[in-house]
C-alpha positions in Angstrom: -88.6 31.9 2.6 -85.3 31.2 0.7 -81.7 31.1 1.8 -78.6 31.3 -0.4 -76.1 29.2 1.6 -73.1 30.2 -0.5 -72.4 33.5 -2.5 -69.5 35.9 -3.0 -71.0 39.4 -2.6 -67.8 40.9 -2.7 -66.6 39.5 -6.0 -66.4 41.6 -9.1 -69.8 41.7 -10.8 -71.7 42.0 -7.5 -69.6 44.3 -5.3 -70.0 47.1 -7.7 -73.8 47.0 -7.1 -74.1 45.3 -3.9 -77.0 47.1 -2.7 -79.0 46.5 -5.8 -78.1 42.8 -5.7 -79.4 42.6 -2.1 -82.6 44.3 -3.0 -83.3 41.9 -5.8 -82.7 39.0 -3.6 -84.9 40.4 -0.9 -87.7 40.8 -3.5 -87.5 37.2 -4.6 -88.0 36.2 -0.9 -84.4 35.5 0.1 -84.2 36.1 3.8 -80.4 35.2 4.4 -77.2 34.9 2.5 -73.9 33.4 3.5 -71.1 35.6 2.1 -68.1 33.3 1.6 -64.4 34.3 2.0 -61.7 32.6 -0.2 -58.6 34.4 0.8 -57.5 36.5 3.9 -57.4 39.7 2.0 -61.3 39.3 1.6 -62.1 38.8 5.2 -62.6 42.5 6.2 -64.9 43.2 3.3 -66.8 40.0 3.6 -67.3 40.9 7.4 -68.2 44.5 6.6 -71.1 43.3 4.3 -72.3 41.1 7.1 -72.1 43.8 9.6 -74.0 46.3 7.5 -76.9 43.8 6.6 -78.8 41.7 9.1 -79.6 39.2 6.4 -76.0 38.7 5.3 -73.6 36.3 7.2 -70.0 35.7 6.6 -67.4 32.9 6.6 -63.6 32.9 7.0 -61.4 30.6 5.0 -58.9 30.0 2.3 -59.9 28.4 -1.0 -57.7 25.5 -2.2 -56.6 27.5 -5.1 -55.0 30.0 -2.7 -53.3 27.5 -0.3 -49.9 28.2 -1.5 -50.2 31.9 -0.9 -51.5 31.5 2.7 -49.0 29.3 4.8 -49.4 31.6 7.8 -53.3 31.1 8.0 -53.3 28.5 10.7 -56.0 27.1 12.8 -55.4 29.8 15.7 -56.1 32.6 13.2 -59.1 31.0 11.8 -60.6 30.4 15.2 -59.9 34.0 16.2 -61.7 35.6 13.4 -64.5 33.0 13.6 -65.3 34.5 17.0 -66.7 37.4 15.4 -70.5 37.4 15.9 -71.3 37.7 12.2 -69.1 34.8 11.2 -70.9 31.5 11.1 -68.8 29.2 9.0 -65.3 28.2 8.4 -64.3 28.1 4.6 -64.5 27.6 1.9 -61.7 25.1 2.0 -61.1 21.7 0.6 -59.2 20.1 -2.4 -59.3 21.0 -6.1 -57.2 18.6 -8.2 -58.8 19.8 -11.5 -57.0 23.1 -11.7 -54.2 22.4 -9.3 -53.6 26.0 -8.6 -51.9 25.1 -5.3 -49.5 22.3 -4.3 -51.8 19.2 -3.4 -50.0 18.7 0.1 -50.4 22.3 0.8 -54.1 22.0 0.0 -54.4 19.0 2.3 -52.6 20.9 5.1 -54.8 24.0 4.7 -58.0 21.7 4.6 -56.9 20.1 7.8 -56.2 23.4 9.5 -59.7 24.5 8.6 -61.3 21.3 10.0 -59.4 21.7 13.2 -60.8 25.4 13.4 -64.4 23.8 12.9 -63.7 21.3 15.6 -62.5 24.0 18.0 -65.1 26.6 17.1 -68.2 24.4 16.7 -68.7 26.3 13.3 -69.5 24.3 10.1 -66.8 23.7 7.6 -67.7 24.6 4.0 -66.1 22.0 1.7 -65.0 22.7 -1.9 -64.0 19.4 -3.8 -63.3 18.8 -7.3 -61.6 15.8 -8.9 -60.3 14.9 -5.3 -63.1 12.6 -4.1 -60.9 10.0 -2.5 -58.5 12.4 -0.7 -61.5 14.5 0.4 -63.2 11.4 1.9 -60.1 10.1 3.5 -59.2 13.4 5.2 -62.8 14.1 6.4 -63.2 10.6 7.7 -60.0 10.7 9.5 -60.6 14.0 11.1 -64.3 13.0 11.9 -62.7 10.1 13.7 -60.7 12.4 15.8 -63.3 14.8 16.7 -66.8 15.2 15.2 -67.5 18.4 13.4 -70.4 19.8 11.3 -70.0 20.6 7.6 -71.4 20.9 4.0 -70.1 19.9 0.6 -70.8 23.1 -1.3 -71.8 23.3 -5.0 -72.0 19.6 -5.2 -70.9 18.0 -8.4 -69.1 14.7 -7.2 -70.3 11.2 -7.6 -73.4 9.4 -6.2 -71.0 7.3 -4.3 -69.2 10.4 -2.8 -72.6 11.8 -1.7 -73.6 8.6 0.1 -70.3 8.6 2.0 -70.5 12.3 2.8 -74.0 11.8 4.2 -72.6 8.9 6.2 -70.2 11.3 7.7 -73.1 13.6 9.0 -72.4 16.2 6.3 -75.0 18.3 4.5 -75.0 18.7 0.7 -75.7 22.0 -1.2 -77.0 22.1 -4.7 -76.1 25.1 -6.9 -77.5 26.3 -10.3 -75.4 23.6 -12.0 -78.3 21.2 -11.5 -80.3 23.2 -14.1 -77.9 22.6 -16.8 -78.7 20.5 -19.7 -75.6 18.2 -19.3 -75.7 17.8 -15.6 -77.6 14.4 -15.9 -75.4 12.7 -13.2 -76.0 15.4 -10.7 -79.7 15.5 -11.6 -79.9 11.8 -10.8 -78.1 12.2 -7.5 -80.2 15.3 -6.5 -83.4 13.3 -6.9 -82.7 11.0 -4.0 -80.8 13.2 -1.6 -82.7 13.3 1.7 -84.6 16.6 2.0 -83.4 17.2 5.6 -79.7 17.3 4.5 -80.2 19.6 1.5 -79.1 23.2 1.1 -79.3 25.4 -2.0 -77.0 28.1 -3.2 -75.9 30.3 -6.0 -72.1 30.4 -5.7 -72.7 33.7 -7.4 -71.3 35.6 -9.2 -70.7 32.1 -10.9 -73.0 29.5 -12.2 -76.1 31.4 -13.1 -78.9 28.7 -13.4 -81.4 28.4 -16.3 -83.1 30.7 -17.3 -80.1 33.1 -16.4 -77.3 31.3 -18.2 -74.6 33.6 -19.5 -75.4 36.4 -16.9 -73.7 37.3 -13.8 -75.0 35.1 -10.9 -76.6 36.7 -8.0 -78.5 35.5 -4.8 -82.0 36.3 -6.3 -81.4 33.3 -8.7 -81.6 30.9 -5.8 -85.3 30.9 -6.4 -84.9 29.5 -9.8 -82.6 26.7 -8.5 -85.2 25.8 -5.9 -88.0 25.8 -8.4 -86.0 23.5 -10.6 -84.9 21.2 -7.9 -88.3 20.9 -6.4 -89.9 20.0 -9.8 -87.0 17.5 -10.5 -87.6 15.7 -7.1 -91.4 16.0 -7.2 -91.3 18.0 -4.1 -93.7 21.0 -3.4 -91.7 24.2 -4.0 -92.8 25.9 -0.8 -92.1 22.8 1.4 -88.6 22.5 -0.1 -87.9 26.3 0.4 -89.0 25.9 4.0 -87.0 22.7 4.6 -83.8 24.0 3.0 -84.0 27.2 4.9 -84.5 25.3 8.3 -81.7 23.0 7.4 -79.4 26.1 6.8 -80.1 27.4 10.4 -79.8 23.9 11.8 -76.3 23.7 10.3 -75.2 27.1 10.7 -76.9 27.5 14.2 -74.9 30.6 15.2 -77.2 32.3 12.6 -80.5 30.9 14.1 -83.2 33.4 15.0 
């Protein structure tokens, strides 16, 4: 049993062959996929895929890259859409100071609105962070002090110290195919010690195809390769890690629990 906790089935590269993509994932033992929204214009399509497939779930959110274009997506709008029975998460949201595609204050404001939606709905917030560790932790900590909320740091590439502090806040950490890359030595070192009961695995497809698929369009079936690499890296039994990370997914995203 495998779960892809973060994919973009409606992105170019996957949307044109979505049926085949889902079939290949199922053949690899993937029993659930969380289809992530990054801008409001995607929400209906992301939801449609979840409505049509019992093993596909949806999130609603605005990526930090798109914060400038969505000043009207407030907490109330997120909470309203999150009431849909197939929506199990809020995001992805967060801070990206690497590309700086949106004003940093607007990113922080949007991130806070998503956290408020998580606090109100009870759904986990899906956090993107890149080159913004201090501000991400400060905002998470401030809001956690206001009202505790569940969440995950998706596609983790941050520092060892950030991982420890995120875990201290009660968050989960999701590992993508980046962990298989030859130059990802810092991430590999962190991935070795992360507690098994707080781990998720994802593809972030169509991006970040793991070894041995580098250079190809990523897809949910490839979560099996990341799982195998991660288990071997950690010295974990592959079947046990697959079972545990799947259970973790349903514990965090409990609206999807059988």
